[in-house]
C-alpha positions in Angstrom: -3.0 6.3 -19.5 -4.6 3.7 -17.2 -7.8 4.5 -15.3 -10.3 2.7 -13.2 -13.9 3.8 -13.4 -15.4 4.5 -10.0 -18.7 6.1 -10.8 -20.8 8.5 -12.9 -21.7 12.2 -12.7 -24.5 13.1 -15.0 -23.3 12.3 -18.5 -19.6 11.5 -17.6 -17.7 8.7 -16.0 -15.7 9.4 -12.8 -12.2 7.8 -13.3 -9.2 7.5 -11.0 -5.8 7.6 -12.7 -3.0 5.3 -11.6 0.5 4.2 -12.6 1.5 0.6 -12.3 5.2 -0.3 -12.5 7.5 -3.2 -11.8 6.8 -6.6 -10.4 6.9 -8.4 -7.2 4.9 -7.8 -4.0 2.6 -4.9 -4.7 2.8 -1.5 -2.8 -0.1 0.9 -3.3 0.7 4.6 -2.7 -2.0 7.1 -1.8 -1.1 10.8 -1.7 -2.0 13.7 0.6 -3.7 17.1 0.1 -3.2 19.0 -2.2 -1.0 16.7 -4.2 -1.1 13.9 -6.7 0.7 10.6 -7.1 3.7 12.6 -8.3 4.4 13.3 -4.6 5.9 9.9 -4.3 8.7 10.4 -6.8 11.4 9.9 -4.1 9.8 6.6 -3.0 8.8 5.0 -6.3 12.3 4.3 -7.6 13.5 3.0 -4.3 10.6 0.6 -4.0 11.1 -0.6 -7.6 14.8 -1.1 -6.9 13.8 -3.2 -3.9 11.8 -5.5 -6.1 8.3 -4.3 -5.6 5.4 -3.7 -7.9 4.5 -0.1 -7.3 1.0 1.4 -7.9 0.5 5.1 -7.3 -2.9 6.7 -7.9 -4.4 10.2 -8.0 -7.3 10.7 -5.6 -10.5 12.0 -7.3 -10.2 15.8 -7.8 -6.4 15.8 -8.2 -3.7 15.0 -10.7 -5.0 13.2 -13.8 -8.1 11.8 -12.1 -11.6 13.1 -12.8 -12.7 16.3 -11.0 -16.3 15.7 -10.1 -18.4 17.9 -7.9 -19.2 15.0 -5.5 -17.6 12.3 -3.5 -15.1 14.1 -1.3 -15.5 11.9 1.8 -13.7 8.9 3.2 -16.4 6.4 2.4 -16.0 7.3 -1.3 -12.2 7.6 -1.2 -12.1 4.1 0.3 -14.5 2.8 -2.3 -12.3 4.3 -5.0 -9.3 2.5 -3.6 -11.3 -0.7 -3.4 -12.2 -0.4 -7.1 -8.5 -0.1 -7.9 -7.6 -3.1 -5.8 -10.3 -5.2 -7.4 -9.5 -4.1 -10.9 -5.8 -5.0 -10.5 -6.7 -8.1 -8.4 -4.0 -7.2 -5.9 -3.1 -9.8 -3.3 -0.8 -9.4 -0.2 -0.5 -5.7 -1.0 1.1 -3.1 1.2 -1.1 0.0 1.5 0.9 3.2 2.0 -0.7 6.5 2.7 0.6 10.0 3.3 -1.5 12.6 5.1 -5.1 12.4 3.6 -4.0 9.1 2.0 -3.7 7.6 5.5 -7.4 8.1 5.8 -8.0 6.2 2.6 -5.9 3.3 4.0 -7.6 3.3 7.4 -11.2 3.5 6.1 -10.4 0.8 3.4 -9.2 -1.6 6.1 -12.2 -0.7 8.3 -14.7 -1.2 5.6 -13.3 -3.9 3.3 -10.9 -5.7 5.6 -7.4 -7.1 5.0 -8.2 -9.9 2.6 -6.0 -8.3 -0.1 -3.6 -6.5 2.3 -0.6 -7.8 4.2 0.7 -4.6 5.8 -0.2 -0.9 6.1 2.0 2.3 6.3 0.7 5.6 7.6 3.0 8.5 7.0 2.1 11.9 8.6 -1.2 10.3 9.6 -4.6 11.8 10.0 -6.2 9.0 12.1 -7.4 8.3 14.7 -9.6 11.5 15.2 -8.7 15.2 15.0 -12.0 16.8 16.0 -12.7 18.0 19.6 -15.7 16.1 21.0 -17.3 15.1 24.3 -15.2 11.9 24.3 -12.1 13.6 22.9 -11.9 17.1 24.5 -8.3 17.5 23.6 -9.0 17.5 19.9 -9.0 20.4 17.5 -12.1 22.7 17.6 -14.5 22.4 14.6 -14.2 26.2 14.2 -10.6 25.8 13.0 -11.7 23.5 10.1 -14.5 25.9 9.3 -11.9 28.6 9.0 -9.8 26.5 6.7 -12.7 25.8 4.4 -13.7 29.5 4.4 -10.1 30.5 3.4 -10.0 27.9 0.6 -13.3 29.1 -0.7 -12.5 32.8 -0.5 -9.0 32.7 -2.2 -8.0 29.2 -3.1 -4.5 30.1 -4.5 -3.6 32.0 -1.4 -4.9 29.2 0.9 -2.9 26.6 -1.1 0.3 28.7 -0.9 -0.1 29.1 2.9 -0.9 25.4 3.3 2.2 24.4 1.4 4.3 26.7 3.5 3.3 24.6 6.5 3.4 21.4 4.5 7.1 21.9 4.0 7.9 24.2 7.0 9.3 26.6 4.5 10.6 29.0 7.1 13.0 26.2 8.2 13.7 24.2 5.0 13.0 26.7 2.2 16.1 27.1 0.1 17.8 24.0 1.5 15.7 20.8 1.6 12.9 22.5 -0.4 14.1 24.5 -3.3 12.0 27.3 -4.9 11.5 25.0 -7.9 10.2 22.1 -5.8 7.8 24.3 -4.0 6.6 25.8 -7.2 6.1 22.3 -8.7 3.9 21.4 -5.7 1.9 24.6 -6.0 1.3 23.9 -9.7 -0.2 20.5 -8.9 -2.3 22.0 -6.1 -3.6 24.8 -8.2 -4.4 22.5 -11.1 -6.6 20.4 -8.8 -10.4 20.8 -8.5 -11.5 24.0 -6.8 -14.4 22.0 -5.4 -12.0 19.3 -4.0 -9.8 22.0 -2.4 -12.7 23.1 -0.3 -14.8 19.9 0.1 -11.8 17.7 1.2 -11.4 19.9 4.3 -14.6 18.6 6.2 -13.3 15.1 5.6 -10.4 15.9 7.9 -13.0 15.8 10.7 -13.7 12.1 10.1 -13.6 9.8 13.1 -11.5 6.8 12.3 -11.4 5.2 15.7 -13.7 2.3 14.7 -11.7 1.7 11.6 -8.4 1.6 13.6 -9.9 -0.9 16.0 -10.4 -3.3 13.0 -6.7 -3.2 12.0 -5.4 -6.8 11.9 -2.2 -6.4 9.9 1.2 -4.9 11.0 1.2 -1.1 10.8 4.1 1.3 10.3 3.6 4.9 11.3 6.2 7.5 10.2 5.9 11.1 11.3 8.0 14.2 11.7 8.1 15.7 15.2 7.7 19.1 13.6 4.6 18.3 11.6 2.5 21.5 11.6 -0.4 20.2 9.5 -1.2 17.1 11.5 0.7 17.5 14.8 2.1 14.3 16.2 0.4 14.7 19.6 -3.0 14.5 17.9 -2.2 11.7 15.5 0.8 9.4 15.5 1.2 9.4 19.3 -2.4 8.5 19.8 -2.2 5.6 17.3 0.5 3.9 19.4 -2.1 3.4 22.2 -4.8 2.0 19.8 -2.9 -0.4 17.5 -1.3 -3.5 19.0 1.1 -4.4 16.1 2.5 -0.9 15.4 6.0 0.3 14.7 6.4 4.1 15.2 9.3 5.9 13.5 9.7 9.5 14.5 11.8 11.7 12.3 13.5 14.5 14.2 12.8 17.9 12.7 10.6 16.4 10.1 7.7 18.5 8.7 4.5 17.1 7.3 6.1 16.5 3.9 8.8 14.0 5.2 8.4 11.9 2.0 10.2 14.8 0.3 12.4 16.5 2.9 13.5 13.4 4.7 13.1 10.8 1.9 16.2 8.8 2.8 14.9 8.2 6.3 11.4 7.4 5.1 12.7 5.0 2.5 14.9 3.2 5.0 12.0 2.8 7.4 9.9 1.5 4.5 12.6 -1.0 3.4 12.9 -2.4 6.9 9.2 -2.8 7.3 8.6 -4.4 3.9 11.3 -7.1 4.3 
């Protein structure tokens, strides 16, 4: 299996796993919490059929990547993505993130620029800034994130199950767009992830991406469900429309956070239009 080495922890290497398929213009897929690159299964085949080279990677702590005790912040996540881009020498790549993966894309562009990137796609986005602050009083109180971290630390399996309930809006789509088996598969991936990552990723949700967003100089597509309970649209996608000049905003009616699964046809159609 292919890996890129991104650091060391004591006597071991820290490695990020990736899959690299097809040929053509490269599309790099970064997944959300608490998932892995497998979350993109409904997009990978569509992108390959459209003639793209598709690279999906597992963020540190998840999937087949290393599970270190360190590095669960967006400076490190962006550095990991940079190492992958450099190793594969990608040019004119389209960076696509879902959920936490949108932070990877945003911080990468803010820190490393668009020299290797032609476009960016943010699905169920985390930027620009979630946390309530003096200059953002309408944000989410820090106490809420503290509660999330406490729940993850106290009973990680229960926390993950509850998170995935909201990830899919199971009370609405359970048994129809999300089968019991699909939910269980997601839970299995989440539970197999690093216990440290499950907790330590949560403070990263408080990251201020506004300066990174201000550096965007490539076309950006934002896709979001209007029923996103994890990253509500009024805190995220709608705010980005006022901050990014070259932005296309696709709102999926009834879409939960996990639109890449529940509304994959609409997501794939929007991606196809944007990537032409």
